[in-house]
C-alpha positions as MATLAB code, in Angstrom:
seq = 'MTTTTEKPITLTHWIGGQAVAGTSNRTSPVYNPATGQVTKNLPLATREELDAAVQNAKEAAKTWRASSLSMRANIMFKFRELLNERKDELAKILTAEHGKVHTDALGEIARGMENIEFACGVPNLLKGGYSEQVSSGVDVYSIQQPLGVVAGITPFNFPAMVPLWMLGNAIACGNTFILKPSEKDPSASLFIAELFKEAGLPDGVLNVVHGDKVAVDAILEHPDIAAVSFVGSTPIAKYIYEKGTSFGKRVQALGGAKNHMLVLPDADIGAAADAAVSAAYGSAGERCMAISVAVAVGDSGDKLIEAIKERIPKIKVGAGDVAGNEMGPLITCEHRDKVAGYIESAKEQGATVVVDGREHQFDGDGFFLGLSLLDHVKPGMKAYDDEIFGPVLCVARAATYAEGMQMIADNPYGNGTAIFTRDGGAARQFQFDVEVGMVGINVPVPVPVAYYSFGGWKASLFGDTHMYGPDGIKFFTRTKVVTSRWPDPASSKIDLGFPQTR';
ca = [
      -1.492   -9.595  -23.672;
      -0.968   -7.338  -26.667;
      -1.439   -3.609  -26.025;
      -1.068   -0.644  -28.313;
      -1.041    3.122  -27.989;
      -0.973    3.726  -31.738;
      -3.469    6.075  -33.352;
      -6.643    4.205  -34.356;
      -6.825    3.275  -38.016;
      -9.900    4.045  -40.098;
     -11.584    1.076  -41.742;
     -13.212    1.018  -45.160;
     -16.224   -0.527  -46.828;
     -15.756   -3.247  -49.465;
     -17.713   -2.456  -52.609;
     -17.228   -3.806  -56.103;
     -14.225   -5.902  -55.116;
     -12.174   -3.143  -53.517;
     -11.757   -1.125  -50.340;
     -13.832    2.052  -50.465;
     -13.377    4.881  -47.976;
     -16.470    6.074  -46.181;
     -17.876    9.452  -47.135;
     -19.923   10.086  -44.006;
     -18.652   12.149  -41.083;
     -20.262    9.629  -38.748;
     -17.941    6.996  -37.289;
     -18.040    4.414  -34.513;
     -15.112    3.308  -32.316;
     -13.876   -0.283  -32.375;
     -12.320   -1.399  -29.085;
      -9.895   -4.035  -27.979;
     -12.050   -5.396  -25.134;
      -9.016   -6.747  -23.278;
      -7.414   -3.316  -22.958;
     -10.347   -0.942  -23.276;
      -8.489    0.987  -25.983;
      -9.959    2.259  -29.244;
      -8.000    0.574  -32.034;
     -10.062    1.486  -35.103;
     -12.646    3.930  -36.314;
     -15.499    2.568  -38.374;
     -17.270    4.601  -41.051;
     -21.053    4.420  -40.779;
     -22.601    4.224  -44.208;
     -25.090    6.638  -45.654;
     -28.064    5.466  -47.670;
     -26.180    6.542  -50.778;
     -23.221    4.322  -49.919;
     -25.523    1.384  -49.286;
     -27.199    2.029  -52.631;
     -23.808    2.087  -54.371;
     -23.083   -1.376  -52.972;
     -26.495   -2.627  -54.085;
     -25.986   -1.297  -57.599;
     -22.626   -3.070  -57.777;
     -24.254   -6.260  -56.571;
     -27.161   -5.854  -58.965;
     -24.810   -5.473  -61.940;
     -22.662   -8.417  -60.826;
     -25.764  -10.578  -60.431;
     -26.345  -10.536  -64.180;
     -23.244  -12.591  -64.888;
     -22.924  -14.420  -61.552;
     -26.403  -15.900  -61.940;
     -25.331  -17.274  -65.330;
     -22.082  -18.776  -64.009;
     -21.799  -22.541  -64.003;
     -22.361  -24.567  -60.863;
     -18.902  -26.067  -61.238;
     -17.353  -22.588  -61.321;
     -19.179  -21.587  -58.135;
     -18.167  -24.810  -56.399;
     -14.568  -24.316  -57.468;
     -14.468  -20.817  -55.971;
     -15.956  -22.149  -52.739;
     -13.278  -24.861  -52.627;
     -10.530  -22.292  -53.183;
     -11.965  -19.988  -50.530;
     -12.174  -22.879  -48.082;
      -8.512  -23.719  -48.642;
      -7.427  -20.104  -48.248;
      -9.470  -19.770  -45.078;
      -7.930  -22.925  -43.668;
      -4.423  -21.698  -44.477;
      -5.028  -18.305  -42.857;
      -7.363  -19.257  -40.019;
      -4.805  -18.310  -37.375;
      -4.632  -14.795  -38.817;
      -8.416  -14.491  -38.785;
      -8.570  -15.871  -35.236;
      -6.243  -13.094  -34.065;
      -8.584  -10.529  -35.626;
     -11.510  -12.060  -33.717;
      -9.572  -11.989  -30.447;
      -8.484   -8.388  -30.960;
     -11.989   -7.060  -31.607;
     -14.349   -9.482  -29.855;
     -12.096  -10.596  -27.017;
     -12.667  -14.358  -27.191;
      -9.648  -16.523  -26.518;
      -7.641  -17.764  -29.480;
      -8.764  -21.388  -29.222;
     -12.412  -20.327  -29.121;
     -11.852  -18.113  -32.168;
     -10.364  -21.072  -34.045;
     -13.428  -23.111  -33.099;
     -15.712  -20.405  -34.482;
     -13.818  -20.406  -37.766;
     -13.975  -24.199  -37.992;
     -17.766  -24.187  -37.599;
     -18.053  -21.473  -40.225;
     -15.801  -23.424  -42.562;
     -18.142  -26.423  -42.268;
     -20.816  -24.317  -43.949;
     -18.492  -23.372  -46.785;
     -17.764  -27.083  -47.236;
     -21.509  -27.702  -47.425;
     -21.864  -24.949  -50.037;
     -19.135  -26.632  -52.107;
     -21.769  -29.273  -52.871;
     -24.019  -26.777  -54.631;
     -24.217  -28.795  -57.894;
     -25.923  -31.551  -55.947;
     -27.874  -29.226  -53.645;
     -29.595  -27.433  -56.535;
     -30.841  -30.545  -58.280;
     -34.547  -30.302  -58.993;
     -37.141  -32.964  -59.759;
     -38.331  -34.380  -63.075;
     -41.537  -36.209  -63.940;
     -41.840  -37.701  -67.380;
     -45.131  -38.130  -69.234;
     -47.427  -36.432  -66.705;
     -49.795  -36.119  -69.631;
     -49.531  -37.336  -73.170;
     -46.224  -35.944  -74.446;
     -45.874  -33.595  -71.441;
     -43.004  -33.549  -68.912;
     -42.766  -31.452  -65.719;
     -39.619  -30.483  -63.870;
     -38.587  -28.049  -61.142;
     -35.520  -25.842  -60.941;
     -34.058  -23.734  -58.107;
     -33.031  -20.212  -59.100;
     -31.337  -17.402  -57.151;
     -33.245  -14.432  -55.780;
     -30.811  -11.743  -56.980;
     -29.308   -9.311  -54.475;
     -29.624  -10.521  -50.878;
     -28.297   -9.161  -47.575;
     -27.056  -10.356  -44.214;
     -27.029   -8.402  -40.952;
     -24.772  -10.170  -38.464;
     -24.101   -9.958  -34.692;
     -20.960   -9.184  -32.712;
     -20.652  -12.519  -30.936;
     -19.667  -14.577  -33.997;
     -18.140  -12.078  -36.448;
     -16.766  -14.793  -38.752;
     -19.046  -17.796  -38.317;
     -22.447  -16.168  -38.789;
     -21.475  -14.331  -42.004;
     -20.150  -17.648  -43.331;
     -23.455  -19.307  -42.378;
     -25.257  -16.867  -44.645;
     -23.047  -15.933  -47.557;
     -21.718  -19.414  -48.382;
     -25.102  -20.760  -49.445;
     -26.324  -17.428  -50.803;
     -23.392  -16.929  -53.149;
     -23.145  -20.594  -54.146;
     -26.817  -20.490  -55.175;
     -26.065  -17.640  -57.593;
     -27.041  -14.597  -55.534;
     -24.924  -11.524  -54.872;
     -24.536  -10.480  -51.243;
     -24.526   -7.319  -49.125;
     -23.018   -7.943  -45.667;
     -23.655   -5.478  -42.838;
     -21.524   -6.749  -39.931;
     -21.674   -5.600  -36.327;
     -20.096   -2.228  -35.669;
     -18.285   -3.718  -32.670;
     -16.022   -6.167  -34.527;
     -16.198   -5.531  -38.283;
     -12.700   -6.463  -39.489;
     -13.407  -10.192  -39.874;
     -15.908   -9.426  -42.635;
     -13.352   -7.399  -44.567;
     -10.831  -10.235  -44.199;
     -13.396  -12.720  -45.541;
     -14.202  -10.443  -48.501;
     -10.526  -10.148  -49.415;
     -10.092  -13.933  -49.242;
     -13.074  -14.448  -51.538;
     -11.541  -12.060  -54.078;
      -8.288  -14.007  -53.885;
     -10.280  -17.201  -54.455;
     -11.608  -15.782  -57.722;
     -15.027  -14.428  -56.731;
     -16.019  -11.771  -59.289;
     -16.113   -8.165  -58.121;
     -19.490   -7.055  -56.787;
     -20.693  -10.517  -55.777;
     -19.764   -9.889  -52.127;
     -19.934   -6.373  -50.673;
     -19.360   -5.263  -47.067;
     -21.084   -2.100  -45.865;
     -20.569   -0.924  -42.294;
     -23.223    0.985  -40.470;
     -25.823    1.404  -37.784;
     -29.608    1.745  -37.951;
     -29.342    4.030  -40.975;
     -27.714    1.248  -43.008;
     -30.051   -1.394  -41.593;
     -33.151    0.565  -42.541;
     -31.697    1.257  -45.978;
     -31.260   -2.498  -46.471;
     -34.784   -3.258  -45.303;
     -36.316   -0.600  -47.542;
     -34.180   -1.007  -50.669;
     -36.292   -2.190  -53.614;
     -33.428   -4.145  -55.199;
     -32.697   -6.342  -52.147;
     -34.828   -9.467  -52.331;
     -34.071  -11.134  -49.001;
     -32.515  -10.385  -45.616;
     -30.967  -12.818  -43.159;
     -30.420  -11.607  -39.584;
     -29.054  -12.844  -36.258;
     -29.369  -10.771  -33.078;
     -31.624   -9.993  -30.136;
     -35.344  -10.762  -30.199;
     -36.583   -7.130  -30.196;
     -34.378   -6.303  -33.167;
     -35.207   -9.579  -34.921;
     -38.905   -8.737  -34.628;
     -38.242   -5.262  -36.036;
     -36.169   -6.650  -38.926;
     -38.826   -9.238  -39.784;
     -41.783   -6.883  -39.633;
     -40.147   -4.039  -41.530;
     -38.430   -6.257  -44.107;
     -41.578   -8.191  -44.933;
     -43.591   -4.959  -45.110;
     -41.307   -3.996  -47.999;
     -41.973   -7.300  -49.720;
     -38.744   -9.048  -48.767;
     -38.127  -12.622  -47.758;
     -36.781  -12.443  -44.181;
     -35.317  -14.889  -41.688;
     -34.528  -13.221  -38.362;
     -33.012  -15.252  -35.546;
     -33.548  -13.719  -32.116;
     -32.479  -14.231  -28.526;
     -32.457  -17.194  -26.198;
     -32.731  -18.408  -22.647;
     -31.433  -21.939  -22.938;
     -32.301  -24.418  -20.186;
     -30.374  -27.546  -19.277;
     -32.482  -30.139  -17.463;
     -30.429  -32.252  -15.042;
     -32.234  -35.377  -13.835;
     -31.362  -37.127  -10.553;
     -29.771  -40.060  -12.397;
     -27.383  -37.855  -14.395;
     -23.626  -38.096  -14.087;
     -23.216  -34.951  -11.966;
     -19.549  -34.532  -12.845;
     -20.291  -34.645  -16.568;
     -23.278  -32.335  -16.127;
     -21.179  -29.834  -14.173;
     -18.425  -29.908  -16.797;
     -21.023  -29.316  -19.492;
     -22.723  -26.483  -17.591;
     -19.443  -24.655  -16.969;
     -18.342  -25.093  -20.581;
     -21.661  -24.017  -22.070;
     -22.408  -21.161  -19.665;
     -19.024  -19.464  -19.551;
     -17.500  -20.190  -22.954;
     -16.937  -16.956  -24.892;
     -17.884  -15.098  -21.673;
     -21.458  -16.333  -22.103;
     -21.897  -14.232  -25.257;
     -23.460  -17.046  -27.264;
     -27.087  -17.460  -28.277;
     -26.604  -21.177  -27.537;
     -25.069  -20.657  -24.094;
     -26.678  -22.513  -21.210;
     -28.302  -19.795  -19.106;
     -30.346  -21.893  -16.681;
     -29.560  -25.304  -15.264;
     -32.797  -26.828  -13.987;
     -31.887  -29.283  -11.253;
     -34.581  -31.920  -10.758;
     -35.192  -33.634   -7.444;
     -32.135  -34.092   -5.254;
     -29.624  -33.216   -7.986;
     -29.518  -29.512   -7.090;
     -27.106  -29.405   -4.150;
     -24.729  -31.862   -5.791;
     -24.759  -29.894   -9.053;
     -24.142  -26.569   -7.301;
     -21.180  -27.975   -5.390;
     -19.681  -29.530   -8.503;
     -19.981  -26.294  -10.501;
     -18.678  -24.200   -7.588;
     -15.650  -26.464   -7.372;
     -14.827  -25.968  -11.066;
     -15.240  -22.195  -11.363;
     -11.973  -21.135   -9.629;
     -10.009  -23.306  -12.064;
     -11.163  -21.320  -15.111;
      -8.484  -18.867  -16.239;
      -9.909  -15.482  -17.172;
      -7.836  -12.934  -19.050;
      -6.827  -11.510  -22.393;
      -7.684  -13.766  -25.297;
      -4.220  -13.549  -26.835;
      -2.501  -14.973  -23.761;
      -1.964  -18.724  -23.974;
      -3.782  -20.708  -21.330;
      -6.607  -18.250  -20.744;
     -10.018  -19.868  -21.179;
     -12.389  -16.897  -21.008;
     -11.861  -13.362  -22.220;
     -13.602  -10.023  -21.627;
     -17.074   -8.929  -22.604;
     -17.583   -6.902  -25.756;
     -18.032   -3.427  -24.195;
     -17.800   -1.683  -20.846;
     -21.529   -0.923  -20.978;
     -22.424   -4.552  -21.572;
     -20.161   -5.711  -18.754;
     -21.848   -3.336  -16.334;
     -25.291   -4.441  -17.509;
     -24.405   -8.093  -16.925;
     -23.012   -7.270  -13.473;
     -26.324   -5.614  -12.647;
     -28.131   -8.935  -13.003;
     -26.061  -10.380  -10.160;
     -27.181   -7.633   -7.806;
     -30.815   -7.841   -8.912;
     -30.846  -11.618   -8.378;
     -29.600  -11.125   -4.823;
     -32.235   -8.456   -4.167;
     -34.985  -10.696   -5.550;
     -34.147  -13.666   -3.335;
     -31.650  -15.760   -5.268;
     -28.447  -17.013   -3.658;
     -25.204  -15.643   -5.081;
     -22.944  -18.673   -4.767;
     -20.060  -17.172   -6.763;
     -19.938  -13.426   -7.469;
     -17.903  -12.564  -10.561;
     -17.774   -8.921   -9.525;
     -15.315   -9.901   -6.794;
     -12.770  -11.077   -9.362;
     -10.170   -8.315   -9.729;
      -8.477   -7.535  -13.048;
      -5.619   -5.216  -13.938;
      -6.043   -2.561  -16.597;
      -9.090   -1.121  -18.321;
     -10.366   -4.225  -20.097;
     -14.042   -5.182  -20.027;
     -13.622   -8.203  -17.766;
     -16.107   -9.832  -15.415;
     -15.529  -13.017  -13.463;
     -17.726  -16.102  -13.558;
     -20.916  -15.952  -11.481;
     -23.163  -18.730  -10.175;
     -26.681  -18.035   -8.888;
     -28.840  -20.604   -7.067;
     -32.578  -20.748   -6.334;
     -33.353  -18.522   -9.307;
     -37.047  -18.494  -10.192;
     -39.290  -17.240  -13.000;
     -40.140  -13.610  -12.386;
     -36.606  -12.692  -11.371;
     -34.798  -10.530  -13.917;
     -31.835  -12.917  -13.957;
     -34.193  -15.719  -14.974;
     -36.451  -13.857  -17.387;
     -33.904  -11.809  -19.355;
     -31.262  -12.918  -21.803;
     -28.179  -11.919  -19.791;
     -25.595  -12.742  -22.498;
     -22.713  -12.885  -20.051;
     -20.827  -15.257  -17.710;
     -23.722  -15.790  -15.300;
     -25.186  -19.263  -14.760;
     -28.543  -19.542  -12.998;
     -29.606  -22.742  -11.237;
     -33.321  -23.280  -10.757;
     -34.875  -26.086   -8.729;
     -37.693  -28.380   -9.883;
     -39.260  -31.118   -7.767;
     -40.113  -33.311  -10.751;
     -39.334  -33.824  -14.427;
     -42.791  -32.460  -15.274;
     -42.148  -29.277  -13.300;
     -38.810  -28.765  -15.033;
     -40.411  -29.309  -18.431;
     -43.083  -26.757  -17.582;
     -40.415  -24.156  -16.844;
     -38.968  -24.666  -20.318;
     -42.416  -24.614  -21.919;
     -43.371  -21.377  -20.160;
     -40.258  -19.549  -21.351;
     -40.907  -17.298  -24.353;
     -37.682  -18.382  -26.057;
     -37.106  -21.680  -27.805;
     -33.590  -21.651  -29.216;
     -31.600  -24.493  -27.637;
     -31.985  -26.889  -24.725;
     -30.329  -29.966  -23.258;
     -31.094  -32.846  -20.945;
     -28.559  -34.733  -18.848;
     -29.629  -38.215  -17.865;
     -28.715  -41.896  -18.108;
     -32.349  -42.794  -18.844;
     -32.903  -43.328  -22.568;
     -36.671  -43.302  -22.166;
     -36.623  -39.953  -20.388;
     -34.292  -38.516  -23.028;
     -36.523  -39.678  -25.854;
     -39.625  -38.277  -24.152;
     -37.779  -34.987  -23.641;
     -36.890  -34.629  -27.315;
     -40.479  -35.522  -28.238;
     -42.114  -33.027  -25.866;
     -39.824  -30.005  -25.604;
     -40.859  -26.955  -27.662;
     -37.362  -25.873  -28.657;
     -35.671  -25.854  -32.047;
     -32.329  -27.475  -31.132;
     -32.047  -30.238  -28.543;
     -29.010  -31.821  -26.911;
     -29.047  -35.170  -25.131;
     -26.031  -35.082  -22.818;
     -24.737  -32.422  -25.239;
     -24.896  -28.896  -23.760;
     -24.492  -26.799  -26.951;
     -26.416  -28.625  -29.690;
     -25.422  -26.464  -32.670;
     -26.267  -28.637  -35.696;
     -23.615  -29.731  -38.162;
     -23.679  -27.869  -41.474;
     -25.804  -30.407  -43.353;
     -28.684  -29.834  -40.938;
     -30.058  -26.359  -40.197;
     -29.779  -23.948  -37.257;
     -32.794  -22.235  -35.737;
     -35.053  -21.909  -32.748;
     -38.758  -21.754  -32.075;
     -41.083  -19.194  -30.472;
     -39.447  -15.800  -29.831;
     -36.079  -17.097  -31.021;
     -37.052  -17.092  -34.709;
     -39.083  -14.821  -36.958;
     -39.641  -16.328  -40.365;
     -40.357  -19.677  -41.967;
     -36.918  -21.209  -42.391;
     -33.931  -22.020  -40.229;
     -30.411  -20.974  -41.178;
     -27.728  -22.701  -43.264;
     -27.861  -26.335  -44.378;
     -30.900  -27.416  -46.433;
     -32.999  -24.523  -45.116;
     -30.296  -22.099  -46.206;
     -30.498  -23.371  -49.764;
     -34.276  -23.080  -49.624;
     -34.154  -19.535  -48.263;
     -31.768  -18.207  -50.913;
     -33.538  -19.762  -53.904;
     -37.027  -19.854  -55.369;
     -38.609  -22.737  -57.206;
     -39.662  -22.588  -60.820;
     -41.756  -25.428  -62.251;
     -41.621  -25.990  -65.998;
     -44.295  -27.910  -67.911;
     -42.887  -28.949  -71.291;
     -44.306  -30.355  -74.498;
     -42.507  -30.622  -77.819;
     -45.486  -30.391  -80.147;
     -46.456  -32.860  -82.783;
     -48.049  -30.651  -85.483;
     -50.513  -33.417  -86.290;
     -51.959  -33.351  -82.738;
     -52.080  -29.575  -82.290;
     -55.542  -28.081  -81.661;
     -57.370  -25.261  -79.843;
     -58.775  -26.259  -76.435;
     -60.141  -23.573  -74.061;
     -60.719  -26.006  -71.193;
     -58.571  -26.100  -68.095;
     -55.549  -28.405  -68.687;
     -56.036  -31.970  -67.392;
     -53.313  -34.546  -66.869;
     -55.119  -37.337  -68.689;
];
């Protein structure tokens, strides 16, 4: 484990293609979650600093919008190669500020890089349609054009991947971008901005502005920002959507989750247990696609509990920069204590604490919490109803498939879900019936590949489009339809009637 007692460094914004020192007296500490030490101080932007970034982006948009598709694709290719060459360096930044283990950080970068690879195909992705001779001598065609200045507000749990989900498509489509990363782990965004500059991205096309609610509100209210993309908790997503749209912006706001995994009696219990442990405890459970509730149907419950209980002691928990560790700390001390509180509340409300992560002892001041397993968790219990966002797996019991499906249907969230079964008919019926945006069949974390789109239903999404992939292109462009006639002077005449295609 790497420790340091050095004085915290002060980070900068990235505006107009260069590092810009903050002017505000307000700062926020950035911790190493494995040690509990403050390693950096983050400047929190004023409205004036946010406006300076927008004006840079607005000026850059004039020429970036006019750049050729081949030029944009070439920059994306160069950025992708640079990112691949330096992914280990970026992974260490993620581990130092988020706490996730190095291998998990590399996985995050790989999934983000997939979206850059998708954006490299922008010449094909922006092809419109063309209809010849819709009327005598008249052709109609559609074109996709950028919105202008757009913004992304990203969460702490994927400080590299989620920004890449947003800005790859946005920039490739000809927009300029304002990125407001999480205050908890902001350095990945600065690293990405520097790599884009090295790849040849013109100054002002990508700007990084750090901040808290002041910066967020400035983004939502700014008249020159046309669209906002957001990932975070449901209450904040709702706020972002309502406020952003009230100021006339296009908004996609992805919220929280409570992902259920339905385990049928015919499932391979060993495979289901492996999947549940991987999906519930990976990245310390700080994933919006983490499995939070395993719904054991029929007689599968006891067998599933035993299989999971058997696997938990084998998971190595510790600092993310130590080889062999599989799960790191949580993001802050406050969040760790909040997660631990759900274990106690579950016990008080009648659930069985099969494995108590609070009993796992750790040296030092890091924000660690061991893996926890709760059985007989029911709707109405806080551990079932709330998005815990930590290494706590709840197991609920359902007598039948229909009862298990009803539990999923009754949940206000609809982000991801999975079914484990050997029955193809049951799996197909599940995917047909379940009211959730992303579905896994014997796949516990069904995050779509980059050429599909990511997004949930119900309280997990506010807005009309999902994120990245085809929906990402749609979100960051608007359609213009052109009706064209090259006039024949001999046929020209005045006609006040409504145009007809005959």
